[in-house]
C-alpha distance (Angstrom), angle and dihedral (degrees) to the residues before:
residue distance angle dihedral
M1 . . .
S2 3.80 . .
E3 3.80 122.7 .
A4 3.79 89.8 -112.7
E5 3.82 92.2 54.9
R6 3.79 99.6 43.7
P7 3.84 117.9 89.0
R8 3.78 115.9 -116.3
C9 3.78 125.7 -97.0
R10 3.82 120.9 -83.5
L11 3.76 138.6 -175.5
Y12 3.86 120.9 -95.9
L13 3.81 111.6 -167.2
I14 3.80 123.7 -150.9
T15 3.81 117.5 -162.2
P16 3.83 121.3 -118.4
P17 3.82 113.8 -89.7
A18 3.84 91.1 -109.1
L19 3.80 128.7 27.9
D20 3.78 145.9 152.9
P21 3.83 102.7 -117.2
A22 3.78 97.0 -148.5
G23 3.75 94.8 46.9
F24 3.81 95.2 40.0
A25 3.81 92.8 54.2
D26 3.84 90.2 76.2
T27 3.81 90.6 45.9
L28 3.74 91.5 51.9
A29 3.77 92.8 47.3
A30 3.79 91.3 52.6
A31 3.79 90.9 49.9
L32 3.85 93.7 48.8
D33 3.77 91.7 46.7
A34 3.82 90.6 54.4
G35 3.79 97.8 69.2
D36 3.75 149.4 -41.4
V37 3.79 114.8 -28.8
A38 3.83 121.9 167.3
A39 3.80 101.9 -168.4
V40 3.79 144.9 -2.6
Q41 3.80 121.1 -145.5
L42 3.82 118.5 -158.3
R43 3.78 104.9 -141.6
L44 3.79 114.4 177.4
K45 3.80 109.2 154.0
P46 2.94 116.6 -149.2
A47 3.78 108.1 7.9
P48 3.84 130.9 141.9
D49 3.74 121.0 -114.3
P50 3.86 96.3 -101.0
V51 3.83 90.9 54.7
L52 3.79 91.9 47.7
R53 3.82 92.4 47.1
Q54 3.79 90.1 50.0
A55 3.74 91.8 50.2
I56 3.79 92.9 48.0
A57 3.78 91.5 49.9
A58 3.79 91.8 52.0
L59 3.80 99.6 41.2
R60 3.81 108.5 29.5
P61 3.80 93.6 72.1
V62 3.81 91.5 48.9
A63 3.78 90.2 58.8
Q64 3.83 100.8 35.1
T65 3.81 95.2 49.0
R66 3.80 87.3 57.6
G67 3.83 94.0 49.3
V68 3.84 92.2 -105.2
A69 3.81 118.6 137.3
F70 3.82 114.4 -118.9
L71 3.80 117.7 -150.1
V72 3.79 133.6 178.1
N73 3.77 123.0 -138.6
D74 3.82 116.7 -124.4
R75 3.81 97.0 -11.4
P76 3.81 116.5 89.2
D77 3.78 88.9 160.1
L78 3.83 93.1 60.8
A79 3.76 90.6 40.8
R80 3.81 89.5 59.1
E81 3.77 95.9 40.1
E82 3.78 95.7 48.7
G83 3.83 101.0 45.1
C84 3.80 98.1 -105.0
D85 3.83 123.6 153.2
G86 3.83 94.8 -118.4
A87 3.76 147.6 -57.5
H88 3.78 141.5 -96.9
V89 3.81 122.2 -140.3
G90 3.73 132.4 -168.3
Q91 3.77 127.4 -142.3
Q92 3.82 91.7 -99.8
D93 3.78 96.4 40.6
M94 3.81 108.3 62.6
A95 3.78 135.8 -27.3
A96 3.78 111.6 -97.1
A97 3.82 92.0 -126.8
A98 3.83 91.3 54.0
A99 3.81 90.7 47.3
R100 3.84 90.0 50.6
R101 3.79 90.6 52.4
I102 3.81 91.2 53.7
L103 3.77 94.6 44.5
G104 3.76 94.9 44.8
P105 3.79 122.2 -148.1
E106 3.75 98.7 -60.7
L107 3.82 104.2 56.2
M108 3.80 124.2 76.8
L109 3.78 123.1 -101.6
G110 3.80 124.2 -164.6
V111 3.81 124.2 -176.3
T112 3.81 131.5 -161.0
C113 3.81 110.0 -127.9
H114 3.83 100.8 171.6
A115 3.86 106.8 -157.6
S116 3.82 96.0 -34.4
R117 3.75 125.7 119.8
D118 3.80 89.6 -170.5
L119 3.78 92.8 55.3
A120 3.79 91.3 47.8
M121 3.78 93.8 50.7
A122 3.84 90.8 47.4
A123 3.80 90.2 49.4
G124 3.80 89.7 52.4
E125 3.79 90.4 50.5
D126 3.80 89.9 49.8
G127 3.75 94.5 55.7
A128 3.80 106.3 -90.9
D129 3.80 114.8 162.7
Y130 3.83 90.1 -156.2
V131 3.78 137.7 3.8
A132 3.78 125.9 -139.4
F133 3.78 122.1 -143.7
G134 3.84 126.5 -168.3
A135 2.91 168.9 -7.2
F136 3.79 90.6 -120.4
F137 3.79 95.1 171.9
P138 3.81 133.2 20.7
T139 3.76 112.3 -74.6
A140 3.79 134.5 -174.0
T141 3.85 89.8 -141.8
K142 3.79 91.3 66.9
P143 3.81 107.8 11.3
Q144 3.80 93.9 172.1
A145 3.80 94.6 52.2
T146 3.82 117.0 129.9
L147 3.78 106.9 -120.8
A148 3.84 117.0 -114.7
D149 3.80 125.1 -139.3
P150 3.83 117.0 -123.6
A151 3.83 87.0 -127.8
I152 3.77 87.3 81.2
L153 3.79 90.0 63.7
A154 3.77 91.0 51.9
W155 3.78 91.6 49.2
W156 3.78 93.5 50.3
S157 3.77 94.6 43.8
E158 3.78 92.8 50.5
L159 3.82 96.4 49.4
M160 3.81 109.2 24.2
E161 3.76 135.8 64.8
P162 3.88 102.2 -151.9
P163 3.81 113.5 86.4
C164 3.77 122.1 -105.3
V165 3.83 127.4 -138.2
A166 3.78 123.0 -151.4
I167 3.81 115.4 -147.2
G168 3.76 141.4 175.0
G169 3.81 129.7 72.3
I170 3.82 94.1 -10.7
D171 3.74 120.4 162.3
A172 3.82 140.0 156.5
A173 3.80 92.2 -87.6
N174 3.80 98.5 53.1
C175 3.81 106.6 29.2
A176 3.85 99.6 88.4
P177 3.80 96.4 87.4
L178 3.81 90.6 51.4
V179 3.80 93.3 49.7
Q180 3.77 90.6 47.2
A181 3.80 92.8 47.5
G182 3.81 90.3 58.3
A183 3.79 109.3 -90.9
D184 3.79 110.1 163.9
F185 3.78 92.7 -162.4
L186 3.80 135.9 17.1
A187 3.82 112.7 -143.7
V188 3.75 107.8 -147.2
M189 3.78 134.5 178.4
G190 3.80 118.4 151.6
A191 3.78 96.9 30.4
V192 3.78 87.9 65.2
W193 3.80 106.5 30.3
N194 3.79 94.2 40.8
H195 3.82 97.8 39.8
L196 3.81 110.4 137.5
D197 3.84 91.7 -126.6
G198 3.80 94.1 43.7
P199 3.79 136.2 -92.8
A200 3.80 96.3 -66.3
A201 3.82 88.9 57.2
G202 3.80 88.6 48.0
V203 3.80 91.6 55.4
R204 3.78 91.4 48.2
A205 3.82 91.8 49.4
I206 3.78 94.1 51.5
N207 3.80 92.8 46.2
A208 3.81 90.8 49.8
A209 3.83 90.2 49.3
I210 3.80 90.5 50.4
A211 3.77 91.1 51.7
A212 3.79 92.9 45.8
A213 3.82 89.7 51.8
G214 3.81 90.4 55.9
G215 3.77 96.7 -99.8
S216 3.80 102.5 108.5
P217 3.85 107.9 -166.3
L218 3.74 93.0 -151.4
R219 3.79 101.7 113.2
S220 3.76 136.5 118.1
D221 3.77 105.3 -132.4
G222 3.75 122.6 93.8
I223 3.83 134.5 -141.3
P224 2.86 122.4 -36.2
């Protein structure tokens, strides 16, 4: 797909690894109100079903009432049961084809593909709506992750229709090469939730960096 045809890069927020759902709802709302965000992924690993359901009940409306897609990590069954927009699965969590069967054709499916072209192509064949590459930078979330090269974003963007998400250690200072390589979305956690001036400032900083890199987030379409 040519640069002129491909939608511009947007922010994809991943929740902190631990949170109090009731208290975090206001934090999430402030972050989403601060600037363009395409999606929020609830990622609480590991957490029992009651905790996940409580978090979904508190946070899903915050995202959806603002036109932001709400996804659940690992659990397509809960995503479907609880009215979410979709789910994201890793290579060790659930096969993409199985997740697609649970979600049905209408809900969104994202698949972690690390730095592998083969995994990404297989995910597309199995019904993924987007593929996620990374980590691109060292990250405390997955300290043992093999770092990916931005060239994989350029390869995917040039040849494939489904969007690609860049993930792993991304912040406002280092994201420009990923935007310029063709990332459709930047998946961010710490750079927003741990920002010195608060999450709202983190969202503004990432959006400003996307725009400065030539990937203005001001667009009307959603994810994917």
